C-alpha positions in Angstrom: 0.0 0.0 0.0 2.9 2.3 0.6 4.2 1.9 -2.9 1.0 3.2 -4.7 1.0 6.7 -3.3 1.6 8.7 -0.2 -1.2 8.5 2.3 -2.0 10.1 5.7 -1.8 7.8 8.7 -5.6 8.0 9.2 -6.2 7.0 5.5 -3.8 4.2 5.8 -5.4 3.0 9.0 -8.9 3.0 7.5 -7.7 1.1 4.4 -6.0 -1.6 6.5 -9.0 -2.0 8.8 -11.3 -2.3 5.7 -9.0 -5.0 4.4 -9.8 -7.0 7.5 -6.8 -6.3 9.8 -7.4 -5.9 13.5 -7.4 -2.4 14.7 -4.8 -2.9 17.5 -2.4 -4.5 15.0 -3.0 -1.7 12.5 -2.3 1.0 15.1 1.0 -0.7 16.1 2.0 -1.0 12.5 1.3 2.7 11.8 3.2 3.7 14.9 6.2 1.7 13.6 5.9 3.2 10.1 5.9 6.7 11.7 9.0 5.8 13.7 10.7 4.7 10.5 9.5 7.9 8.7 7.7 5.9 6.1 4.4 7.6 7.1 4.7 11.3 7.9 1.5 13.3 8.1 3.2 16.7 8.1 5.2 15.9 5.0 2.1 14.5 3.3 0.1 17.6 4.1 2.9 19.8 2.6 2.8 17.7 -0.6 -1.0 18.1 -0.8 -0.7 21.8 -0.3 2.0 22.0 -3.0 -0.4 20.1 -5.3 -3.3 22.4 -4.5 -1.2 25.5 -5.0 0.0 24.3 -8.4 -3.7 24.0 -9.4 -4.1 27.7 -8.1 -6.4 26.7 -5.3 -6.8 28.9 -2.3 -6.6 28.2 1.4 -10.3 27.2 1.8 -10.2 24.7 -1.0 -6.9 23.3 0.2 -8.3 22.8 3.7 -11.1 20.8 2.2 -8.7 18.7 0.1 -6.6 18.0 3.3 -9.8 16.8 5.1 -10.7 14.6 2.1 -7.3 13.0 2.2 -7.6 12.2 5.9 -5.1 14.7 7.4 -5.8 15.4 11.0 -7.1 18.9 11.7 -4.1 19.8 13.9 -1.6 18.9 11.2 -3.8 20.6 8.6 -4.0 23.8 10.6 -0.2 24.0 11.3 0.8 23.3 7.7 -1.8 25.7 6.3 -0.5 28.3 8.7 3.1 27.7 7.4 1.9 28.0 3.8 -0.1 31.2 4.6 2.9 32.8 6.2 5.0 31.9 3.1 2.4 33.6 1.0 1.7 30.7 -1.3 -2.1 31.2 -1.4 -1.8 34.9 -2.1 0.7 34.1 -4.9 -1.8 31.5 -6.3 -4.5 34.2 -6.4 -2.1 36.5 -8.2 -1.2 33.8 -10.8 -4.9 33.1 -11.3 -5.5 36.8 -11.8 -2.7 37.0 -14.4 -3.9 34.1 -16.3 -7.5 35.3 -16.4 -6.6 38.9 -17.2 -4.9 37.7 -20.4 -7.8 35.3 -21.2 -10.6 37.9 -20.5 -9.0 41.1 -21.8 -11.3 41.5 -24.8 -14.5 41.2 -22.7 -16.7 43.8 -21.0 -15.5 45.0 -17.5 -18.6 43.5 -15.8 -18.1 40.2 -17.4 -14.4 40.2 -16.4 -15.3 41.0 -12.9 -18.0 38.3 -12.6 -15.8 35.6 -14.2 -12.7 36.5 -12.1 -14.6 36.5 -8.8 -16.4 33.3 -9.7 -13.2 31.5 -10.6 -11.5 32.8 -7.4 -14.5 31.7 -5.2 -14.6 28.3 -6.9 -10.9 27.9 -6.2 -11.3 28.8 -2.5 -9.5 32.2 -2.4 -10.0 34.9 0.2 -12.3 37.7 -0.9 -9.9 40.4 0.3 -7.0 38.9 -1.7 -9.3 38.6 -4.8 -10.3 42.3 -4.4 -6.6 43.3 -4.2 -5.7 41.2 -7.3 -8.7 42.5 -9.3 -8.0 46.1 -8.7 -4.3 45.7 -9.5 -4.7 43.7 -12.6 -8.1 44.5 -14.1 -8.5 48.2 -13.2 -5.0 49.4 -14.2 
């Protein structure tokens, strides 16, 4: 199971239990895998965040993705905080704005505004960041 793709410890635990292994054995195996650094939830969360940012997702959508992947809320909060402090979500919003400004340049201002904010909301970006990007790129 470790060969297929990286997984969170909770996801791995659930998969092993669903395959019929006893819960106490699964928990001891996961503890051992964590000791050997074969399962590392923080590293896994960082890789999920990198993947989300490469798809230009914002913090809200990334948090949902981490929940779907079985990352604990404490690990998710700490890694999201690190990413926020590094400015990766803000940079993703700016990149989304740059791409859309080129794509939408021939359209009416109201259409540009509607499409940009819709795309930003779908991708889970903060409204304040979207406003900043919009006024910098579309109103200049």
